[in-house]
BATOR-885324 format. One record per residue: residue number from 1; x, y, z of N, C-alpha, C in turn; residue in three letters; chain. Coordinates in pm, whole numbers, plus 32768, in hexadecimal, padded with zeros to 4 digits. Atoms other than C-alpha are relative to their C-alpha. Example, Ala and Ser with C-alpha at 12.3 -4.5 7.8 and 13.67 -1.06 7.14 Angstrom:
1, 8059, 7F89, 8000, 84CE, 7E3E, 830C, 805A, 8078, 8000, ALA, A;
2, 7FAE, 7F89, 7FFA, 8557, 7F96, 82CA, 7FB3, 806D, 8049, SER, A;
END
This chain:
1, 802C, 7FB4, 8075, 8BD2, CCC1, 1306, 806C, 7FF4, 7F94, MET, A;
2, 7FA6, 800F, 8072, 8C6D, CC85, 11B0, 8017, 8089, 7FBF, ASP, A;
3, 7FDE, 7F7C, 8037, 8D20, CDC2, 1140, 804C, 7FF5, 7F7C, LEU, A;
4, 7FAF, 8012, 8078, 8DCA, CD2D, 100D, 7FCB, 804C, 7F86, THR, A;
5, 8039, 7FB6, 8071, 8CDB, CDDF, 0F1E, 8004, 8097, 800F, GLY, A;
6, 7FFD, 7F6F, 7FE8, 8D1C, CF36, 0FB4, 805A, 8046, 7F9A, ALA, A;
7, 7FB1, 7FAB, 805B, 8D90, D03C, 0EBA, 8024, 807E, 804E, ARG, A;
8, 7FCF, 7F93, 7FAC, 8E63, D131, 0F80, 8025, 8078, 7FAB, TRP, A;
9, 7FD5, 7F83, 8040, 8E97, D29D, 0F21, 8034, 805C, 806E, ARG, A;
10, 7FC5, 7FA3, 7FA1, 8F6B, D3A1, 0FCC, 7FAF, 8080, 8006, LYS, A;
11, 8048, 7F83, 7FEF, 8EC5, D4D4, 1058, 803F, 806D, 7FAC, SER, A;
12, 7FCC, 7F90, 804F, 8EE6, D603, 0F76, 8042, 8069, 8059, THR, A;
13, 7FC5, 7FA0, 7FA2, 8F45, D6CB, 10AE, 8086, 7FD0, 8038, LYS, A;
14, 7F85, 8038, 7FC7, 906F, D5E8, 10FF, 807D, 803E, 7FC5, SER, A;
15, 7F8A, 7FC6, 803F, 9160, D681, 1006, 806F, 7F9B, 7FEE, GLY, A;
16, 7F8C, 8056, 8016, 92BA, D5F6, 0FC5, 806B, 8018, 806A, ASN, A;
17, 7FA3, 7FDE, 7F95, 9359, D636, 1117, 8048, 7F87, 8039, ASN, A;
18, 7FB5, 8075, 7FD6, 93DB, D4D3, 113D, 7FD0, 7FBC, 807F, GLY, A;
19, 8027, 8047, 7F88, 930C, D462, 1262, 7F70, 8011, 802B, GLY, A;
20, 8083, 7FEB, 7FC1, 91D1, D4FE, 12EE, 7F8F, 7FF2, 7F9B, ALA, A;
21, 8065, 8018, 8067, 90E3, D45C, 11F7, 7F94, 7FA1, 8034, CYS, A;
22, 8071, 8056, 7FE0, 8F91, D3B8, 1216, 7FCE, 7FC5, 7F7E, VAL, A;
23, 803D, 8041, 8072, 8EFE, D2BB, 1126, 7F73, 7FD5, 8025, GLU, A;
24, 808C, 8023, 7FEB, 8D8D, D272, 10FE, 7FD6, 7F9D, 7F93, VAL, A;
25, 803F, 805B, 805F, 8CD4, D152, 1059, 7F6A, 8006, 801B, ALA, A;
26, 8091, 7FF4, 7FEE, 8B63, D18F, 1022, 7FB3, 7FB1, 7F97, ASP, A;
27, 8041, 804F, 8069, 8B13, D08B, 0F19, 7FBB, 7F82, 8035, ASN, A;
28, 8041, 8076, 7FC8, 8A99, CF79, 1006, 7F76, 8027, 8036, LEU, A;
29, 8089, 7FDC, 7FD9, 8921, CF73, 104C, 7FF2, 8019, 8097, PRO, A;
30, 801E, 7FDF, 7F75, 88C0, D022, 1190, 8076, 8018, 805A, GLY, A;
31, 7F85, 7FF4, 7FB1, 8A28, D057, 11FF, 805D, 8067, 7FC2, THR, A;
32, 7F94, 7FA8, 802A, 8B30, D165, 11ED, 8079, 7FDB, 8055, VAL, A;
33, 7F85, 8028, 7FBC, 8C94, D0FF, 1245, 8062, 8074, 7FFE, LEU, A;
34, 7F9E, 7F95, 7FF5, 8DA1, D1EF, 12BB, 807F, 7FC4, 803C, VAL, A;
35, 7F80, 8030, 7FCB, 8F14, D1A6, 12F2, 806C, 8069, 7FED, ARG, A;
36, 7F8B, 7FA9, 8005, 9061, D252, 1321, 805B, 7FCE, 7F90, ASP, A;
37, 7FAE, 8028, 8071, 912E, D24B, 11E0, 8088, 7FCD, 8029, THR, A;
38, 7F78, 8029, 7FDA, 927A, D22B, 1294, 8001, 7F82, 8056, LYS, A;
39, 8008, 807A, 7FAF, 91FE, D103, 1366, 7F85, 7FB1, 7FD5, ASP, A;
40, 8076, 8041, 803C, 910E, D045, 1284, 7FD6, 7F80, 8049, ARG, A;
41, 8020, 807A, 7FB6, 9121, CF0A, 135A, 7FE3, 801D, 8093, ASP, A;
42, 8011, 7FDB, 7F75, 90F4, CFCA, 149F, 7F71, 8003, 8030, GLY, A;
43, 808C, 7FFF, 7FD8, 8F7C, CFBC, 14A0, 7FAC, 8051, 7F9F, GLY, A;
44, 805E, 7FBE, 8058, 8E4B, D02F, 13E5, 7F83, 8025, 804E, THR, A;
45, 807F, 7FD7, 7FC6, 8D25, D0F9, 1460, 7F91, 7FD5, 7FA2, LEU, A;
46, 8072, 802B, 804E, 8BDC, D068, 13EC, 7F89, 8055, 802E, VAL, A;
47, 806B, 7FA2, 7FE0, 8AC5, D16B, 13DE, 7F86, 7FE6, 7FA9, LEU, A;
48, 8076, 7FFD, 8056, 8962, D17D, 1362, 800B, 807B, 7FA7, THR, A;
49, 7FFE, 7F88, 8053, 892C, D271, 1246, 7FCE, 807C, 804C, PRO, A;
50, 8036, 7F8F, 7FB3, 8862, D34C, 1336, 806B, 8037, 8060, GLU, A;
51, 7F96, 7FD4, 7FA5, 897F, D356, 1433, 806F, 8047, 7FB4, ALA, A;
52, 7F99, 7FC0, 8052, 8A77, D3AA, 131E, 7FD5, 808C, 7FD6, TRP, A;
53, 8031, 7F7B, 8027, 899F, D4CA, 12A1, 8004, 805F, 8077, ARG, A;
54, 7FF9, 7FAE, 7F88, 8986, D54C, 1406, 808E, 8029, 8021, GLY, A;
55, 7F73, 7FE1, 7FE7, 8B00, D538, 1432, 8032, 8069, 7F9E, PHE, A;
56, 7FD2, 7FA1, 8066, 8B41, D5EE, 12EB, 7FC3, 808A, 8019, VAL, A;
57, 8042, 7F7F, 7FE3, 8A43, D6FE, 1341, 8042, 8043, 8077, ALA, A;
58, 7FBE, 7FC9, 7F88, 8AE3, D72C, 1498, 808C, 8033, 7FDD, PHE, A;
59, 7F77, 7FD8, 8025, 8C43, D739, 1403, 7FFF, 8081, 7FAE, ALA, A;
60, 8008, 7F87, 8053, 8BDA, D842, 1306, 7FE2, 807C, 8051, LYS, A;
61, 8028, 7F8B, 7FB0, 8B4B, D925, 1414, 805B, 8019, 8078, THR, A;
62, 7FAC, 7FF7, 7F88, 8C5A, D8F0, 151C, 8091, 8022, 7FE0, SER, A;
63, 7F77, 7FDD, 8027, 8D88, D995, 1482, 803E, 805A, 8063, ARG, A;
END
């Protein structure tokens, strides 16, 4: 999968704590990418938009 066109943005919940950050790219058709800001080459999760919405909904209700 070619990820070169991904436009990454940092989660608004990550803050400026120097590490525990998540980046998301949702500009590629049918795909949402998620990676760890402090280890950008360590791997990327590739999700469907439906799976991403489910994850976000779960995260919001599981505090």
